[in-house]
Backbone as CSV, one residue per row, in Angstrom:
resi,resn,N_x,N_y,N_z,CA_x,CA_y,CA_z,C_x,C_y,C_z
1,MET,52.399,-2.629,-38.336,51.900,-2.718,-39.687,50.408,-3.023,-39.646
2,LYS,49.661,-2.326,-40.457,48.216,-2.502,-40.489,47.843,-3.782,-41.208
3,ASN,46.699,-4.297,-40.819,46.143,-5.459,-41.500,45.685,-5.042,-42.887
4,ASP,45.786,-5.918,-43.874,45.410,-5.572,-45.244,43.957,-5.153,-45.366
5,ILE,43.083,-5.751,-44.598,41.658,-5.431,-44.693,41.380,-4.019,-44.203
6,ASP,42.185,-3.517,-43.281,41.975,-2.182,-42.743,42.142,-1.118,-43.813
7,THR,42.966,-1.365,-44.796,43.192,-0.355,-45.827,41.964,-0.166,-46.702
8,TYR,41.099,-1.151,-46.764,39.912,-1.056,-47.604,38.699,-0.504,-46.869
9,LEU,38.749,-0.456,-45.565,37.626,0.054,-44.786,37.907,1.476,-44.335
10,GLU,36.997,2.358,-44.643,37.112,3.708,-44.128,36.616,3.701,-42.690
11,GLU,36.950,4.718,-41.932,36.537,4.783,-40.526,35.017,4.772,-40.392
12,ASN,34.323,5.453,-41.263,32.864,5.510,-41.208,32.263,4.128,-41.446
13,GLN,32.827,3.388,-42.403,32.343,2.047,-42.687,32.593,1.122,-41.503
14,GLN,33.738,1.253,-40.881,34.074,0.424,-39.722,33.115,0.700,-38.574
15,ALA,32.796,1.959,-38.343,31.880,2.324,-37.270,30.488,1.770,-37.545
16,ARG,30.042,1.872,-38.812,28.734,1.318,-39.159,28.706,-0.190,-38.982
17,TYR,29.786,-0.850,-39.352,29.881,-2.305,-39.200,29.799,-2.695,-37.730
18,GLU,30.535,-2.004,-36.876,30.522,-2.299,-35.443,29.156,-2.032,-34.837
19,LYS,28.502,-0.957,-35.305,27.165,-0.630,-34.813,26.163,-1.711,-35.223
20,GLU,26.278,-2.192,-36.450,25.376,-3.242,-36.927,25.614,-4.551,-36.173
21,GLU,26.862,-4.870,-35.900,27.190,-6.066,-35.118,26.592,-5.976,-33.718
22,ALA,26.713,-4.825,-33.093,26.153,-4.635,-31.755,24.637,-4.759,-31.793
23,TYR,24.013,-4.199,-32.831,22.563,-4.295,-32.976,22.122,-5.748,-33.122
24,LEU,22.822,-6.514,-33.945,22.460,-7.920,-34.156,22.623,-8.745,-32.879
25,ARG,23.684,-8.478,-32.114,23.868,-9.181,-30.838,22.752,-8.829,-29.859
26,ALA,22.399,-7.541,-29.791,21.326,-7.107,-28.887,19.993,-7.707,-29.311
27,LYS,19.729,-7.751,-30.605,18.478,-8.316,-31.097,18.387,-9.796,-30.764
28,LYS,19.482,-10.513,-30.912,19.508,-11.944,-30.588,19.255,-12.165,-29.097
29,LYS,19.844,-11.325,-28.255,19.650,-11.422,-26.803,18.186,-11.168,-26.443
30,VAL,17.579,-10.154,-27.052,16.174,-9.841,-26.781,15.286,-10.990,-27.221
31,GLU,15.592,-11.607,-28.362,14.801,-12.749,-28.827,14.890,-13.920,-27.848
32,LYS,16.072,-14.132,-27.263,16.219,-15.192,-26.258,15.395,-14.882,-25.010
33,ILE,15.397,-13.627,-24.590,14.626,-13.229,-23.407,13.132,-13.403,-23.662
34,VAL,12.668,-12.979,-24.836,11.251,-13.140,-25.184,10.898,-14.618,-25.222
35,GLY,11.787,-15.451,-25.768,11.559,-16.890,-25.797,11.417,-17.473,-24.402
36,PHE,12.244,-17.002,-23.477,12.142,-17.482,-22.096,10.808,-17.079,-21.480
37,TYR,10.394,-15.819,-21.690,9.119,-15.374,-21.111,7.934,-16.145,-21.682
38,TRP,7.968,-16.477,-22.970,6.913,-17.316,-23.539,6.936,-18.706,-22.913
39,HIS,8.126,-19.259,-22.736,8.258,-20.571,-22.101,7.669,-20.528,-20.694
40,PHE,7.977,-19.468,-19.952,7.482,-19.333,-18.587,5.961,-19.202,-18.559
41,ALA,5.388,-18.406,-19.466,3.934,-18.222,-19.517,3.233,-19.542,-19.865
42,ILE,3.771,-20.268,-20.819,3.194,-21.562,-21.190,3.317,-22.538,-20.028
43,TYR,4.435,-22.504,-19.330,4.651,-23.354,-18.158,3.544,-23.124,-17.125
44,ILE,3.254,-21.872,-16.824,2.222,-21.540,-15.829,0.854,-22.045,-16.273
45,VAL,0.447,-21.695,-17.477,-0.891,-22.036,-17.959,-1.075,-23.545,-18.065
46,VAL,-0.148,-24.208,-18.703,-0.278,-25.656,-18.923,-0.227,-26.414,-17.599
47,ASN,0.644,-26.023,-16.695,0.761,-26.756,-15.439,-0.445,-26.553,-14.533
48,ILE,-1.047,-25.381,-14.561,-2.294,-25.201,-13.796,-3.355,-26.161,-14.323
49,PHE,-3.479,-26.215,-15.642,-4.450,-27.112,-16.253,-4.145,-28.576,-15.917
50,ILE,-2.899,-28.992,-16.069,-2.516,-30.386,-15.798,-2.725,-30.737,-14.328
51,MET,-2.331,-29.838,-13.435,-2.478,-30.119,-12.006,-3.946,-30.270,-11.614
52,LEU,-4.792,-29.383,-12.116,-6.219,-29.486,-11.801,-6.823,-30.754,-12.396
53,LEU,-6.426,-31.094,-13.603,-6.928,-32.296,-14.256,-6.515,-33.560,-13.494
54,ILE,-5.254,-33.646,-13.120,-4.777,-34.821,-12.379,-5.444,-34.890,-11.008
55,TYR,-5.573,-33.749,-10.355,-6.191,-33.709,-9.030,-7.639,-34.194,-9.089
56,LYS,-8.383,-33.725,-10.070,-9.795,-34.116,-10.181,-9.954,-35.567,-10.622
57,GLN,-9.122,-36.021,-11.563,-9.291,-37.356,-12.128,-8.727,-38.471,-11.243
58,SER,-7.628,-38.201,-10.547,-6.967,-39.275,-9.801,-7.502,-39.434,-8.382
59,GLY,-8.058,-38.397,-7.835,-8.519,-38.472,-6.458,-7.378,-38.397,-5.447
60,GLN,-6.173,-38.115,-5.929,-5.018,-37.961,-5.041,-5.136,-36.641,-4.283
61,PRO,-4.512,-36.578,-3.098,-4.485,-35.284,-2.402,-3.707,-34.256,-3.240
62,PHE,-4.044,-32.980,-3.073,-3.435,-31.935,-3.890,-1.923,-31.852,-3.699
63,LEU,-1.440,-32.165,-2.524,0.003,-32.085,-2.265,0.728,-33.399,-2.543
64,SER,0.167,-34.253,-3.361,0.826,-35.530,-3.684,1.780,-35.347,-4.861
65,MET,2.702,-36.284,-4.980,3.683,-36.246,-6.063,3.018,-36.417,-7.423
66,ALA,1.908,-37.131,-7.489,1.207,-37.329,-8.753,0.761,-35.995,-9.339
67,VAL,0.327,-35.093,-8.501,-0.162,-33.798,-8.956,0.994,-32.856,-9.292
68,TRP,2.063,-32.915,-8.524,3.161,-31.958,-8.646,4.339,-32.426,-9.489
69,SER,4.329,-33.648,-9.995,5.506,-34.162,-10.708,5.801,-33.388,-11.994
70,THR,4.796,-33.097,-12.803,5.037,-32.363,-14.047,5.584,-30.956,-13.789
71,PRO,4.982,-30.161,-12.886,5.558,-28.827,-12.642,6.979,-28.886,-12.074
72,ILE,7.271,-29.882,-11.252,8.616,-29.974,-10.671,9.655,-30.264,-11.746
73,PHE,9.407,-31.288,-12.565,10.416,-31.669,-13.552,10.497,-30.668,-14.700
74,TRP,9.363,-30.114,-15.122,9.388,-29.076,-16.139,10.050,-27.819,-15.572
75,GLY,9.838,-27.566,-14.294,10.457,-26.416,-13.639,11.966,-26.513,-13.621
76,ILE,12.498,-27.708,-13.480,13.952,-27.897,-13.543,14.452,-27.484,-14.930
77,GLY,13.736,-27.917,-15.962,14.097,-27.502,-17.319,13.980,-26.000,-17.506
78,LEU,12.965,-25.401,-16.894,12.776,-23.957,-16.981,13.924,-23.210,-16.299
79,ILE,14.425,-23.748,-15.205,15.577,-23.141,-14.523,16.800,-23.156,-15.428
80,PHE,17.026,-24.271,-16.124,18.163,-24.341,-17.043,17.977,-23.371,-18.218
81,HIS,16.746,-23.206,-18.691,16.477,-22.228,-19.740,16.786,-20.821,-19.229
82,PHE,16.368,-20.517,-18.000,16.650,-19.217,-17.381,18.154,-18.964,-17.320
83,LEU,18.899,-19.966,-16.843,20.350,-19.802,-16.742,20.994,-19.650,-18.112
84,GLY,20.445,-20.320,-19.124,20.971,-20.185,-20.473,20.731,-18.801,-21.053
85,VAL,19.632,-18.179,-20.698,19.302,-16.856,-21.235,19.978,-15.752,-20.427
86,PHE,19.833,-15.783,-19.118,20.324,-14.692,-18.280,21.711,-14.948,-17.700
87,GLY,22.150,-16.182,-17.699,23.467,-16.506,-17.168,23.465,-16.615,-15.660
88,THR,24.558,-17.094,-15.149,24.671,-17.286,-13.705,24.964,-15.985,-12.978
89,ASP,25.375,-14.945,-13.706,25.674,-13.664,-13.074,24.422,-12.853,-12.769
90,TYR,23.258,-13.350,-13.145,22.013,-12.605,-12.949,21.751,-12.334,-11.470
91,LEU,21.902,-13.349,-10.648,21.624,-13.178,-9.223,22.808,-12.573,-8.482
92,PHE,23.975,-13.114,-8.707,25.180,-12.633,-8.039,26.158,-12.147,-9.099
93,GLY,25.829,-11.026,-9.722,26.635,-10.480,-10.802,27.962,-9.940,-10.316
94,LYS,28.663,-9.336,-11.240,30.003,-8.839,-10.966,30.019,-7.760,-9.889
95,ASN,29.025,-6.910,-9.911,28.995,-5.787,-8.957,28.036,-6.024,-7.807
96,TRP,27.550,-7.244,-7.653,26.546,-7.537,-6.643,27.047,-7.212,-5.235
97,GLU,28.250,-7.667,-4.920,28.787,-7.467,-3.572,28.939,-5.976,-3.270
98,GLN,29.451,-5.224,-4.229,29.633,-3.789,-4.018,28.289,-3.083,-3.844
99,ARG,27.285,-3.462,-4.625,25.954,-2.864,-4.491,25.351,-3.163,-3.126
100,LYS,25.527,-4.389,-2.635,24.985,-4.757,-1.326,25.672,-3.972,-0.217
101,ILE,26.969,-3.827,-0.313,27.706,-3.059,0.702,27.189,-1.622,0.727
102,GLU,27.043,-1.017,-0.443,26.545,0.358,-0.514,25.119,0.465,0.013
103,LYS,24.309,-0.537,-0.274,22.924,-0.534,0.202,22.878,-0.537,1.726
104,TYR,23.660,-1.420,2.338,23.644,-1.499,3.793,24.291,-0.281,4.439
105,MET,25.288,0.293,3.789,25.883,1.519,4.322,24.877,2.665,4.277
106,ASN,24.140,2.768,3.183,23.119,3.816,3.069,21.997,3.609,4.077
107,LYS,21.620,2.349,4.279,20.569,2.044,5.245,21.005,2.431,6.650
108,GLU,22.247,2.107,6.983,22.762,2.457,8.303,22.864,3.973,8.456
109,LYS,23.247,4.649,7.405,23.359,6.102,7.424,21.990,6.744,7.667
110,GLU,20.946,6.200,7.010,19.588,6.721,7.205,19.093,6.470,8.618
111,ASN,19.412,5.322,9.181,18.989,5.003,10.544,19.638,5.921,11.574
112,LYS,20.880,6.257,11.383,21.578,7.129,12.328,21.093,8.559,12.238
113,ARG,20.587,8.946,11.099,20.105,10.301,10.918,18.899,10.572,11.814
114,TRP,18.110,9.566,12.079,16.905,9.745,12.873,17.175,9.665,14.359
115,GLU,18.320,9.198,14.749,18.623,9.045,16.185,18.999,10.337,16.834
């Protein structure tokens, strides 16, 4: 038995609704990605400025914790932002293992061709 709401939606309307839903999800995802890239750009610019300022003002060596503490702790937050936007499957996604196997098989195939 069909759902009552289905009787009021024509197939064309349903397709348009699904297309609009997909568009809104994609737009939201793109906005999150753009937000991450802005966060990353601000992280780079601000931390260069802060590191140089602390280095010049404190007289600490450049590789001291005083100079690097802000980029390290902000970087941890940036990593969590990255994982929130791209997810944990970004590095080792669903097809990662299969792609790596194919890559190494192709590489081996190319090497044997020259022998």
